C-alpha positions in Angstrom: 0.0 0.0 0.0 1.4 3.4 -0.9 1.7 6.3 1.6 -1.3 7.9 0.1 -3.3 4.7 0.5 -2.3 4.4 4.1 -3.2 7.9 4.9 -6.6 7.7 3.2 -7.7 4.6 5.1 -10.3 6.6 7.1 -11.9 8.1 4.1 -11.8 4.8 2.2 -13.2 2.9 5.1 -15.9 5.5 5.5 -16.9 5.1 1.9 -16.8 1.3 2.3 -19.1 1.4 5.4 -21.5 3.8 3.5 -21.7 1.4 0.6 -22.2 -1.6 3.0 -25.1 0.2 4.7 -26.7 1.1 1.4 -26.3 -2.3 -0.3 -27.0 -4.2 2.9 -30.4 -2.6 3.1 -31.5 -3.7 -0.4 -30.0 -7.2 0.2 -32.0 -7.6 3.4 -35.2 -6.2 1.9 -35.0 -8.4 -1.2 -34.2 -11.6 0.6 -36.0 -11.3 3.9 -38.9 -8.8 3.4 -41.4 -11.6 2.8 -40.7 -13.2 6.2 -39.9 -9.9 8.0 -42.1 -7.1 6.4 -41.1 -4.6 9.0 -37.5 -4.7 7.7 -38.5 -2.7 4.7 -39.5 0.3 6.8 -36.8 0.1 9.4 -33.4 1.2 8.0 -31.9 2.2 11.4 -29.1 -0.4 11.3 -28.2 0.8 7.9 -28.2 4.4 8.9 -25.9 3.6 11.8 -23.4 2.0 9.3 -23.8 5.0 7.0 -23.3 7.4 9.9 -20.1 5.7 11.0 -18.9 5.8 7.4 -19.6 9.5 7.2 -17.8 10.1 10.5 -14.8 8.2 9.2 -14.9 10.2 6.0 -14.9 13.4 8.1 -11.8 12.0 10.0 -10.1 11.4 6.7 -10.7 14.9 5.5 -9.8 16.4 8.9 -6.4 14.6 8.6 -5.7 16.3 5.3 -6.5 19.7 6.8 -4.4 19.1 9.9 -1.3 18.1 8.0 -1.4 20.0 4.7 2.3 20.1 4.0 3.1 16.4 4.5 -0.2 14.9 3.2 -0.4 14.5 -0.5 -3.7 12.6 -0.8 -5.9 15.6 0.0 -8.0 15.4 -3.2 -8.4 11.7 -2.9 -9.7 11.9 0.7 -12.0 14.8 -0.3 -13.4 12.8 -3.3 -14.0 9.8 -1.1 -15.8 11.9 1.5 -17.9 13.7 -1.1 -18.8 10.3 -2.7 -19.9 9.0 0.7 -22.1 12.1 1.3 -23.7 11.7 -2.2 -24.4 8.0 -1.6 -26.0 8.8 1.8 -28.1 11.5 0.3 -29.2 9.2 -2.5 -30.1 6.5 0.0 -32.2 8.9 2.0 -33.9 10.1 -1.2 -34.7 6.5 -2.3 -36.1 5.6 1.1 -38.0 8.8 2.0 -38.4 10.8 -1.2 -39.3 8.4 -3.9 -42.1 6.4 -2.2 -44.0 9.5 -1.2 -47.4 9.2 -2.9 -49.6 12.2 -2.9 -52.9 11.9 -1.1 -55.8 10.9 -3.2 -59.4 11.5 -2.5 -62.0 8.8 -2.8 -65.5 7.9 -1.8 -66.4 7.8 1.9 -66.5 4.5 3.6 -70.0 2.9 3.3 -71.0 5.1 0.4 -72.5 3.2 -2.6 -70.1 2.7 -5.5 -70.7 4.9 -8.5 -72.2 3.1 -11.5 -69.7 1.8 -14.1 -69.7 -0.6 -17.0 -67.1 -3.2 -17.9 -66.9 -6.0 -20.5 -67.3 -9.6 -19.3 -65.4 -12.6 -20.5 -67.9 -13.0 -23.4 -67.5 -9.4 -24.6 -70.9 -8.2 -23.2 -71.2 -4.9 -21.3 -72.1 -5.5 -17.7 -73.0 -2.6 -15.4 -72.9 -2.3 -11.7 -76.5 -1.2 -11.6 -77.5 -4.7 -13.0 -76.6 -6.2 -9.6 -78.4 -3.7 -7.3 -80.1 -5.6 -4.5 -78.1 -8.8 -5.1 -75.0 -9.8 -3.1 -71.8 -8.7 -5.0 -68.2 -8.6 -4.1 -66.0 -6.0 -5.8 -62.2 -6.3 -5.6 -60.1 -3.3 -6.5 -56.3 -3.8 -7.0 -53.8 -1.0 -6.6 -52.2 -1.8 -9.9 -48.6 -2.2 -8.6 -47.0 -3.7 -5.6 
């Protein structure tokens, strides 16, 4: 390992922990979310890893400021720290910014469904009003999971 590599260990380790926290979240969600659905909404362990990684990146940058004359890897440490901050911001955006769905208004609970017409399996038009007074089960799917 070169002197620059030895001196940038904190910034490099910080970026590594940040990546581990980010990638670890998606690995856990993809493989264990079916058995542990609360895992998807709980990213606290991952944020701890990312936070420790950001702290190590800050240490790496602080080392470059403390010894400017003898330390030649200033740009590398700063680039690693900035990359770590960008990854942490992207992770936060993916978790908390992307899934935000605007509120949608709909009918009140217990209100009768408005009349609509759809085609049945034989191509005939069937209206909801055709079933008034008879038991009927309507199932509405969200359209995505």
